[in-house]
C-alpha positions in Angstrom: -15.0 -29.2 23.0 -17.1 -27.9 20.0 -17.7 -24.7 21.8 -14.0 -24.5 22.4 -13.3 -24.5 18.7 -16.2 -22.3 17.9 -14.7 -19.4 19.7 -11.6 -20.0 17.7 -13.3 -19.8 14.5 -14.1 -16.1 15.0 -12.8 -13.9 12.1 -10.6 -11.1 12.9 -9.2 -8.2 10.7 -5.7 -7.0 11.8 -2.8 -8.0 13.6 0.7 -9.3 13.2 3.3 -11.7 14.7 7.0 -11.7 15.6 10.0 -14.0 15.7 12.4 -14.4 18.7 10.4 -11.6 20.4 9.7 -9.8 17.3 6.8 -7.3 17.2 3.7 -6.7 15.2 5.3 -3.2 14.1 8.7 -4.8 13.1 6.7 -7.5 10.9 4.9 -4.7 9.0 8.0 -2.7 8.4 9.6 -5.7 7.0 6.8 -6.7 4.9 7.0 -3.3 3.2 10.5 -3.6 2.6 10.0 -7.1 1.3 6.8 -6.6 -0.7 7.8 -6.6 -4.5 5.8 -3.3 -5.1 8.3 -1.2 -3.2 10.6 -1.7 -6.0 8.3 0.6 -8.2 9.5 3.6 -6.4 12.9 3.3 -7.5 11.8 3.1 -11.0 9.6 5.9 -10.8 12.3 8.1 -9.4 14.6 6.9 -12.1 11.7 7.8 -14.9 11.3 11.0 -13.0 15.3 11.8 -13.3 15.1 11.1 -17.0 12.0 13.3 -17.7 13.9 16.1 -15.7 16.6 15.9 -18.1 14.3 16.1 -20.9 12.6 19.1 -19.5 15.9 20.9 -19.0 16.9 20.5 -22.7 14.3 23.2 -23.4 17.0 25.8 -22.6 19.5 23.9 -24.7 20.1 25.5 -28.2 18.4 23.7 -31.1 20.7 22.8 -33.9 19.2 21.9 -37.4 20.8 20.7 -40.5 19.3 20.5 -44.0 20.8 20.1 -47.6 18.7 20.1 -50.7 19.1 20.1 -54.5 16.1 21.1 -56.6 15.7 21.5 -60.4 13.0 23.9 -62.0 11.4 23.5 -65.1 10.8 27.2 -65.2 13.1 30.0 -63.9 13.4 33.8 -64.0 14.4 35.7 -67.1 15.5 39.2 -67.8 15.2 40.1 -71.5 16.1 43.8 -71.8 17.9 45.5 -74.8 21.5 44.8 -74.6 21.1 42.5 -71.7 19.9 38.6 -71.5 20.0 36.9 -68.2 19.2 33.5 -67.9 19.5 31.6 -64.6 20.3 27.9 -64.2 17.5 25.5 -63.6 19.3 23.7 -60.7 19.9 25.0 -57.2 21.7 23.5 -54.2 21.6 24.5 -50.7 23.0 23.4 -47.4 22.2 25.2 -44.2 23.2 24.6 -40.5 20.9 26.5 -38.3 20.7 27.4 -34.5 17.9 28.6 -32.1 18.1 29.5 -28.8 15.0 30.1 -26.1 15.3 33.7 -24.5 12.0 33.8 -22.7 9.4 31.0 -22.5 7.1 32.9 -20.1 7.9 30.3 -17.2 7.0 27.0 -19.4 10.1 25.1 -18.3 9.8 26.0 -14.7 6.1 24.9 -14.6 6.8 21.7 -16.3 9.4 20.9 -13.6 6.7 21.6 -10.9 4.3 19.3 -12.6 7.0 16.4 -13.0 7.8 16.7 -9.3 4.3 16.6 -8.3 3.4 13.5 -10.7 6.4 11.6 -9.2 5.3 12.3 -5.5 1.7 11.2 -6.6 3.0 8.0 -8.0 5.0 7.4 -5.0 2.4 8.1 -2.4 -0.2 5.8 -4.6 2.3 3.1 -4.1 2.4 3.8 -0.1 -1.5 3.5 -0.1 -1.1 0.3 -1.9 1.7 -0.9 0.4 -0.3 0.3 3.5 -2.9 -2.6 2.7 -0.2 -4.9 4.1 -1.2 -3.7 7.5 -4.4 -5.5 7.3 -3.0 -8.7 5.8 0.0 -8.9 8.3 -2.4 -8.3 11.1 -4.8 -10.9 10.0 -2.0 -13.4 10.1 -0.5 -12.3 13.5 -3.9 -12.6 14.9 -4.6 -16.1 13.6 -1.4 -17.2 14.8 -1.8 -15.9 18.2 -5.3 -17.7 18.4 -3.9 -20.9 16.7 -1.3 -21.0 19.5 -3.5 -20.6 22.1 -6.1 -23.0 20.6 -3.1 -25.6 20.4 -2.1 -25.0 24.1 -5.7 -25.5 25.5 -5.9 -28.5 23.4 -2.7 -30.1 24.8 -3.9 -29.2 28.4 -7.0 -30.8 27.6 -5.3 -33.9 26.4 -3.0 -34.0 29.5 -5.9 -33.8 31.8 -7.7 -36.6 30.2 -4.8 -38.7 30.1 -4.2 -38.3 33.8 -8.1 -39.2 34.3 -8.1 -42.1 32.1 -4.9 -43.6 34.2 -6.6 -43.0 37.3 -9.9 -44.8 36.0 -8.2 -47.6 34.5 -7.0 -48.6 38.0 -10.7 -48.3 39.2 -11.9 -50.6 36.1 -9.2 -53.0 36.8 -10.7 -53.3 40.4 -14.2 -53.6 39.2 -15.4 -50.0 40.6 -16.2 -48.4 37.4 -17.5 -49.7 34.1 -15.0 -50.2 31.1 -17.3 -48.2 29.0 -16.6 -45.1 31.1 -12.7 -45.5 30.3 -13.6 -46.1 26.6 -15.5 -42.7 26.5 -12.4 -41.0 27.9 -9.9 -42.7 25.7 -12.3 -41.7 22.6 -12.2 -38.1 23.8 -8.4 -38.3 23.8 -8.4 -39.6 20.3 -10.6 -36.7 19.2 -8.5 -34.3 21.0 -5.2 -35.8 19.1 -7.0 -35.3 15.8 -7.7 -31.6 16.7 -4.2 -31.1 17.9 -3.0 -32.5 14.4 -5.2 -30.2 12.5 -4.2 -27.2 14.7 -0.5 -27.8 14.1 -0.8 -28.0 10.3 -2.9 -24.7 10.2 -0.3 -23.0 12.2 2.4 -24.2 10.1 0.6 -22.7 7.0 0.2 -19.5 8.8 4.0 -19.3 9.7 5.1 -20.1 6.1 2.7 -17.3 4.7 4.0 -14.9 7.1 7.5 -15.6 6.5 6.8 -15.1 2.8 5.5 -11.6 3.5 8.3 -10.4 6.0 11.2 -12.3 4.4 12.2 -13.9 7.6 12.0 -17.4 9.1 9.1 -18.1 11.3 8.2 -21.5 13.1 6.7 -22.8 16.5 10.0 -21.3 18.2 9.4 -18.0 17.4 8.3 -15.7 20.2 5.3 -13.2 19.2 4.8 -10.1 21.1 1.5 -9.1 22.3 2.0 -5.2 21.7 -0.5 -3.8 19.4 0.3 -1.6 16.1 1.7 1.6 17.2 2.0 0.8 20.9 -0.8 0.2 23.6 -2.4 3.5 23.2 -5.4 3.9 20.7 -4.9 7.1 18.6 -7.9 8.4 16.8 -6.1 11.4 14.7 -6.5 10.6 11.3 -3.2 11.0 9.1 -4.0 8.2 6.3 -1.5 8.1 3.4 -4.4 9.0 1.3 -4.7 12.6 2.6 -1.5 13.4 1.1 -2.8 12.1 -2.4 -5.7 14.5 -2.2 -3.4 17.4 -1.5 -1.1 16.4 -4.5 -4.0 16.2 -6.8 -5.1 19.8 -5.5 -1.6 21.0 -6.4 -1.5 19.3 -9.8 -4.7 21.0 -10.7 -3.1 24.5 -9.9 0.2 23.7 -11.7 -1.7 22.6 -15.2 -3.8 25.7 -14.8 -0.6 27.7 -14.4 0.9 25.9 -17.7 -2.4 27.2 -19.5 -1.5 30.8 -18.6 2.1 30.3 -19.5 0.9 29.1 -23.0 -0.7 32.4 -23.5 2.4 34.3 -22.9 4.5 35.2 -26.0 7.7 33.3 -26.5 11.2 34.9 -27.6 13.7 33.3 -29.4 16.9 34.1 -31.4 18.6 32.1 -34.2 21.2 32.1 -36.5 21.9 30.1 -40.0 25.0 29.5 -42.0 24.3 28.5 -45.6 26.4 27.2 -48.7 24.8 27.0 -52.0 22.9 29.0 -54.7 20.9 31.0 -55.1 20.8 33.2 -52.0 19.2 36.3 -50.9 21.1 37.9 -53.9 19.7 35.7 -56.4 21.5 37.6 -59.3 24.6 35.9 -58.1 24.5 32.4 -59.0 27.9 31.2 -57.8 28.2 28.6 -55.0 29.1 30.6 -52.1 28.8 31.0 -48.2 26.1 33.3 -46.7 24.5 33.7 -43.4 21.4 35.2 -41.5 20.1 35.8 -37.9 16.9 36.5 -36.4 14.9 37.5 -33.6 11.5 35.8 -33.3 8.2 36.7 -31.1 5.6 34.1 -31.2 2.4 34.6 -29.3 -0.7 32.4 -29.7 -3.3 34.9 -29.1 -6.2 32.6 -29.5 -5.1 30.6 -26.2 -6.5 33.7 -24.2 -10.0 32.8 -25.3 -10.2 29.7 -22.7 -8.5 30.8 -19.8 -11.7 31.7 -17.8 -13.2 28.4 -18.8 -10.2 26.6 -17.6 -10.2 28.3 -14.3 -13.8 27.2 -13.7 -12.8 23.8 -14.7 -9.9 23.8 -12.0 -12.2 25.1 -9.4 -15.0 22.5 -10.3 -12.3 19.8 -10.1 -11.2 21.2 -6.5 -14.8 21.0 -5.5 -14.8 17.2 -6.6 -11.6 16.5 -4.6 -13.0 18.2 -1.6 -16.1 16.0 -1.6 -14.0 12.8 -2.0 -11.9 14.1 0.7 -15.1 14.4 3.0 -16.6 11.2 2.3 -13.3 9.4 2.8 -12.9 11.1 6.3 -16.5 10.5 6.9 -16.0 6.6 6.3 -12.8 6.6 8.5 -14.5 8.4 11.3 -17.4 5.9 11.3 -15.0 3.0 11.5 -13.1 4.5 14.4 -16.3 5.0 16.1 -17.2 1.5 15.8 -13.8 0.1 16.7 -13.5 2.5 19.9 -16.7 1.1 21.0 -15.5 -2.6 20.6 -12.5 -1.8 22.3 -14.3 -0.3 25.6 -16.7 -3.4 25.6 -13.6 -6.0 25.4 -12.0 -4.0 28.3 -15.0 -4.5 30.4 -15.4 -8.3 29.4 -11.6 -8.7 30.2 -12.7 -7.6 33.9 -14.9 -10.3 34.6 -12.7 -13.1 33.0 -10.6 -13.9 35.9 -13.8 -14.3 38.0 -15.4 -16.5 35.5 -12.0 -18.6 35.6 -11.9 -19.3 39.4 -15.5 -20.1 39.6 -15.2 -22.5 36.7 -12.1 -24.0 38.1 -14.1 -24.6 41.6 -16.9 -26.4 39.8 -14.4 -28.7 37.6 -12.8 -29.6 41.0 -16.1 -30.8 42.4 -16.8 -32.5 39.3 -13.6 -34.4 39.3 -14.2 -35.7 42.8 -17.8 -36.7 41.9 -16.8 -38.5 38.8 -13.9 -40.6 40.7 -16.4 -41.5 43.2 -19.1 -42.6 40.4 -21.6 -39.7 41.7 -21.5 -38.3 38.0 -20.6 -39.7 34.4 -17.8 -38.9 32.3 -19.8 -36.8 30.1 -20.9 -34.6 32.8 -17.3 -34.2 34.0 -16.0 -33.4 30.4 -18.8 -30.7 30.1 -17.4 -29.2 33.4 -13.9 -29.6 32.3 -14.7 -28.1 28.9 -16.4 -25.2 30.4 -13.3 -24.2 32.6 -11.0 -24.5 29.5 -13.5 -22.2 27.6 -13.3 -19.8 30.2 -9.5 -19.7 30.1 -9.6 -19.4 26.2 -12.2 -16.7 26.5 -9.9 -14.7 28.4 -6.8 -15.0 26.1 -9.3 -14.3 23.1 -10.4 -11.3 24.7 -6.8 -10.1 25.3 -6.0 -10.8 21.7 -9.2 -9.0 20.6 -8.1 -6.1 22.8 -4.7 -5.9 21.1 -6.5 -6.4 17.4 -8.9 -3.4 18.5 -6.0 -1.0 19.4 -4.4 -2.1 16.2 -7.3 -1.6 14.5 -7.9 1.9 15.3 -4.2 2.8 14.9 -4.1 1.4 11.5 -7.4 2.8 10.4 -6.5 6.2 11.6 -3.0 6.0 10.0 -1.3 7.2 13.2 1.5 4.4 13.0 5.0 4.7 11.4 5.0 2.9 8.3 
């Protein structure tokens, strides 16, 4: 029996489960909707909406109000023969000004593009994080499938032992078989009961964990489909969510350089101001009064031209780094796919031999059963043959689950699944 349990301790990566004939694909889809990080996308979009509103305000007129009262210890005086002009030492001014952008060189448009790409990047990074759920749900799915097969085999094993013990008790009562042989069978039954109890509690923990991920009830009555992720075909075309991040990062570099170019373009604004106070442009008139002004302004930061070539070189270098990172990512994915494809081929060939092994093991067990009942072999010898038959049956199921897992792993690694 130890060999039987050893097989079930194999670690797997990737798979899922289902409820009332639910599939692995549906569990992954449910886990994505139920996982807390999905809420970040909604918050990100709302933040982007507010940022967009702020960028659009660049075209709204800027209104300024200013009020000031001053006292000067010294003022202008005109002392001419026959004319003595003295100005007051206090001055007052209230001003309401308006300024409107006429041409910003495309700065607002570029800021819109940067904000849009930045939002897409954040959402896509969340998608990459959510994609990790595929492996987590797969792991739970495989463990549940294996745990169920383990429990099924244990129960069949116990049933067979119980039947053999009932027959042997008759032989013991008739003095045909030693009581120690019956004790050995009953001890094996009790040991199997322990394994069944442990297996049930392990499954219960897996059910609860999976239910937490998908947000739906899962228990022993839930039916689990044996369909791999994305169907029964293994697809090797790489379409991982990380690929879109590389593209968005490249676009972001282009837009940021475009913004640098925009900053080197002159800005044109028009403005007007209404004032009340004294003195005004005509400082001779010291009466409190209304007066106004208007302006057309051109601003050009010429020194920003100095670094354009340098910024272009930096963009190209950063793009080269992105290309290298993308190449390394694809290299690692392809290496994993090559290994997984080889494993799938090996499993397929093993499954072809499983059925023949089971038939032969069953024939050996049938012979051992007759020999034990006739006292030609010991109970230990019989249990060894029975365990080998059950091991062969379990191996076939494990190989089928491995095949499902291999296809799922390939489709998950390549990213060719709808998630």
